[in-house]
C-alpha positions, 0 to 999 in steps of 0.5 A, a space after each residue: 358146797 352145794 352143787 359143786 359136783 356138777 363139774 368134775 374138772 374143768 380147764 381154762 388157759 393155764 388153770 385146771 380146777 378140781 372140785 372134788 379135790 378142792 384145788 386149783 392147779 396153775 401150770 400143773 402146780 397147786 395154787 394158794 387159794 382160800 376155800 371161799 375163793 375156790 367155792 366162788 370160782 366153781 360156782 361162777 364156772 357152773 353158772 357161766 351162761 349167765 350173770 350170778 347175782 351177789 345175793 346168790 353167791 353169798 347164799 351158795 358160798 356162805 350158806 346160812 351166814 350173814 356176811 357183808 358184801 365187801 367179803 365177797 368183793 375181797 375174794 373176787 379180787 383175789 381170784 382176779 389177781 390169780 386168774 387175770 382180770 378178764 376171767 371174771 366180769 363185773 356187771 354193774 348193779 347185777 353181779 358177776 359172770 365167769 368169762 374165761 372159755 373152758 377147754 373141751 366144752 362143745 359149746 361154751 355159750 350153751 346155757 345151763 338149762 340145756 342139762 335139764 331133762 326134757 320133762 313135761 311141766 308138772 300139773 300136780 299143782 296149779 300154783 307151779 312154783 309160785 311162792 305165797 304172796 306172804 305179807 299184806 299189800 297196803 293201799 293197793 286194793 284198787 290196783 289189785 282189782 284192776 290188774 286182776 281184770 286185765 289178766 282175765 281179759 288180756 294175754 299180756 299185761 305189764 305192771 310198770 313203775 319206778 324202782 321200789 314202787 311195789 311192782 313185784 308184790 302186786 304182780 305176785 298177789 294178782 298171780 296168786 289170785 289168778 292161779 285157778 284159771 291156769 291148769 298148767 300153773 303160774 310160773 315166776 321167772 326172775 330176770 334181774 340176774 339175766 344179763 343178755 337178751 338172748 338168755 331170756 328163753 333159756 331163763 324161762 325154760 329153766 324156771 319151767 324145768 324144761 330143756 332147750 337145745 343150743 342155741 336156745 331161742 324163743 321158737 324152741 321155747 314155744 314148741 316146748 310149751 305147745 298147747 299148755 295153759 299157764 301164766 308166766 310172771 316175768 319179773 324185772 324186765 326193764 334191762 331186757 325189754 327188747 329180748 322179753 318183747 321178742 319172746 313174748 311176741 312169739 309166745 303170744 303168736 304160737 302158744 294160745 294158752 300162754 299168758 304173760 304178766 310182766 313187771 318192768 320200769 319200761 313197757 314192752 311196746 307190743 300191740 297186745 300189751 295192756 299196761 297198769 302203771 303203778 304210782 306211789 302209795 297214798 300219803 296225807 295232804 299237808 293240810 290234812 288234820 291229824 287223826 289217831 290212826 292211819 286208816 285210809 293212808 296206805 303209806 302210814 299203814 305200811 310204815 307202821 307195820 314195818 316199824 312194829 316188825 322192827 320193834 313191837 313197841 311202835 304204835 301209830 297214834 295221834 302223837 306221832 302221826 303227823 311226823 310219820 306222815 311227813 316222813 312218808 310224804 318226803 319219801 314220795 309214798 315209795 314203799 321201798 323207801 318207807 320200809 327202809 326208813 321204818 327199819 331205822 326207827 328203833 335206832 333213831 326214833 321218829 324225829 331222828 328219821 325226819 331230821 336225817 332225811 336230807 341225807 337219805 342215801 346214807 340213812 336208808 341202807 338197812 334193807 331185808 337181808 333176803 331181798 335182792 341187793 338192789 332193794 336193800 338200800 335206796 341208792 342201790 334201787 335208783 342206781 339199778 334204774 340209772 344203769 339201764 339208761 343211755 348216756 344221753 338219758 342220764 345227762 337229761 335226768 341229772 339236769 332235770 334234777 334241778 327242778 323243784 316241784 315239777 316242770 313244763 316241757 319248754 322249761 325242761 328243754 331250756 334247762 337240759 339242752 346245750 350246744 351238743 344236745 338240742 331241744 329235740 333230743 331233750 324231747 326224745 330223752 324226756 319221753 324215754 325217761 317217762 317210759 322208764 318210770 324215772 320221770 312222772 307225767 302228771 295229767 293236765 293241759 299242758 302236761 307237767 312232769 316231775 321226778 320223785 324226790 329220791 330220784 331228784 336227790 340222786 340226779 342232783 348228786 350226779 349233776 354235781 359229780 359231772 361238774 354241771 351244777 352251776 351251769 344248770 342252775 343258771 339255765 334253770 334261773 333263765 328258764 324261770 325268768 322266761 316263764 314268769 316274763 311270759 306270764 306277766 305279759 299275758 296277764 291282760 290277755 288271759 287274766 291274773 287268776 288263770 296265770 296264777 293257777 298255773 304259776 302256783 306250781 312254779 313257786 318252788 322253782 321260782 324260789 330256787 332260781 331266786 336263791 341261786 341268783 342271790 348268791 355271790 356265785 349267782 347273777 344279780 341281773 337274773 335276780 332283779 329280772 326274776 323279782 320284777 317279772 314275779 312281783 305282780 303275783 306274790 300278794 295275790 298268792 298270799 305270799 306278800 311277806 316273802 315277795 317283799 323280802 325278795 324285792 329288798 334283795 333285788 333293790 340291794 343289788 341295783 348297782 350291779 344292774 345296768 338295765 333301767 327297765 329291769 330296775 323300774 319293774 322291781 321298783 313297781 313290784 316293791 310298791 305292789 307287794 307292799 300293801 299300804 305298810 310304808 307310805 313314803 317308800 311305796 310312793 318313792 318306789 312308784 315315782 322312781 319307776 314311773 320316771 324310768 318308764 317315761 324316759 323309756 317311753 313305756 306306756 304300759 309301765 306308766 299306766 301300771 305305776 300311775 293306777 297303783 299310785 292312785 289306789 294308794 293315794 286314795 287311802 291317804 285321802 290325797 284326793 287331788 294327787 289321786 285324781 292326777 294319777 288317774 288322769 295320767 294313767 288314762 292318757 297312757 292307756 292305749 285303746 288297742 290294749 286288751 279289755 282286761 287292761 282296764 281293771 286297774 283303772 276301774 279299781 282306782 276310780 272306785 277307790 277315789 269315789 269311796 275316799 271322796 265319801 261318795 261310794 255310790 258314784 264309784 259303784 258304776 265302775 265296780 259294776 263295769 269291772 264285774 261285767 268285764 270279768 263276766 265277758 272274759 269268762 274266768 270264774 275266779 276273776 268274776 269272784 274277785 270283781 264280786 268281792 270288789 263290788 261287795 266292798 263298795 256296797 258295804 261302805 254305802 251302808 248296803 250291808 244286805 247286798 254286800 253279804 249276799 255277794 260275799 256269800 256267793 263267793 264263799 259258796 264257790 269253795 276253792 275257786 277264788 284265789 287264796 288272798 281273795 278267798 281269805 279276805 272275803 271270809 273276813 269281810 263277810 264277818 265284818 258285814 255281819 258284825 255291822 248288821 249285828 249277826 254276832 254268832 255267825 260273824 264270830 264263827 267266820 272271824 275265827 275261821 279267817 284269823 289264822 290265815 290273815 296272820 299267815 298272809 300278814 293282813 291282820 291290820 286291815 281287818 282288826 278294827 272289825 274284830 275289835 267291834 265284834 269284841 265290843 259287841 260281846 262285852 269284851 271292852 278291855 281287849 276291844 280297846 287294846 286292839 283298837 289302839 294297836 290298829 291306831 299304831 299300825 296306821 300311824 306307822 304306815 302313813 296311810 289311813 283307814 278305808 271307809 269300812 275300817 273307819 266306820 268299824 273304828 267309829 262304832 267301837 269308839 262309840 260303844 266304848 265311850 258309852 261306858 267311858 266313866 267306868 273304863 280306863 279307855 285311854 290307858 287301854 288304847 295306849 297299852 294296845 299300841 305296844 302289844 301283839 296284834 295276833 295275841 289281841 285278836 285271839 283274845 278278842 275272838 276267844 271263848 
């Protein structure tokens, strides 16, 4: 065994080890001990000053062999049975340390580096002992340049980031580039195996090849280094932050030529420190179209390189790119996770990888045998980070795992706090978790936080193991209820679009809270509260069908809820989410909700129910009932309410005049709404008001003015909320169709069709598509699509709005003009039984 001659003979307690004779004596008698176990004992005793990593033990005791880690554990166990459990300590996540005191040692705590000769650091090579960077970096050009700039200007630079993010590779590449600037070399110091802060100085000295007298401290190290000009690459500092900070501070003070580059999950918090926080690799966005190569997509390029290395048959191409992108996205762009996944490709294939990512900790276990153990499995990488946390930090981390897609500070405090752990403590621990790169703080005001998905999966495991899953799920649902209730109450102060822009980030959390509340072990009252508080938002977010499903879930649990106000809110939500699809139900829900609000004396609730009823009644052309609803809403309105409260009533009055066939009399109300939104100053809501006014102008026959307004909205790409952005494109197509601008109308119609299908709004635009098909001479499909629309309105109990009715009349006229040669009635009847999606695609097809 290499290095076994360093200790000729050593004794501890009842034991004497004789390396040259390769035997261990117990009370003077030879013990039965295997050769590998004996080598382990000697190796640990020789390195008793520090923790010896499992990798190092495997390399020394089984040189050149690939051995499973459990072999090491078996021999360690055998040694403990013989020597006693206190002779060898296990340092979780790091390795083992020999802890029995040796007899006759002048100072047993003396580090092994004190035996090294006191020689000057070699200056024959400016590289020091720096290894070649080896493999290429992927997607880190910007970070590498930034790190190089920091190193050129500052003496202490820390690369911080989550485990497996690629800190060491980036630092090594930057150090390699910078080596010419350091005459006395660039020296890597691996601190992961070091278990105690007091050993940092001796570990640096050992890496440099200089000796320190016991006890080895930073002052001695600084004296040895003196005026030398060198760069120390201190790798994996997170578990020794205080010790590294002490040594770094002294070297910065006393050694003007020494520069330090540290990698750590946590910063050193020194005034001289400059930070480069390393994030995940770039991954393609969900809606990014597939391209044949991964150029510009660092995560995909890394996956492709590692998969090709595992099996040269792999090529990233148009067929597999979307799947690889999904894998990289679900792994958060974390290089270690991507490499582990790529290593599994030859066994599982791309689809097999995707299907098994939900069990990622079992899947991602085939790391590079030469890498540190903590980098050979995804679980080990996260466990290393988790082991560095205090108990309170671990508690907060596992509770934060309940969040989907990020969270705000208030919600985090509500979920993570309990009777023994108040909100201020949660704030402190959240800050520590951000500092330690386990929670990511996204930009914005107010800031949002998130866990990488792999960290979140690990946290959820710990949450379940702690028996806290049910209680934390309840607090999560309660926190989401508070978020959505607050937003609903602030609608008239802040406006819908500002609220929705924020709440869009909470949709995944809302879904999770609803799903938990709907379970038998959940809470019906929370379910009903969540549905009621969020009911106003689903349609505007383009998620009406999903919102309707949750309304149905809540209505089915009404008998478990005793709070009338919650029931009324869900009934209103059900009618609001439904967009004129089932008249009897929608009016029944609104009437029931209004009745409850009247009993409760809730003027706001009455106002919301009656304005919505008026808007819907207008499109049943029940003008008298609509007028009565408008009157009651106006009576319920409070002049002290914020100006934005008038929006619903202005829309109702605009619709009522349009339904009367006098849209010009409704135009002042549409213009008042636009002025109201301009005064409020929300650009998105201004666009929504423009869309509303454009529709009024269009039904008056003022197509040019309507088109101009709609083009203004279209020019503000990405500004309008999703529902309105989609319908604006479709309605612009309708106005152009009416005016006879068929080519542009067709382009816009094709653009809007997939989105209209996705948000379940095709029925309100298909009449215009039928007219467009008629203009293109596609009479059979135009007739069938018109027949489909007829059936949808008949089923819903509503009638067409004026613009839709006009399109239907124009289609009928065009078809009637060629009636003698067409089986028109048969086509209309046939369309009623067909798929609207198929017919619309045929109407707009090539």
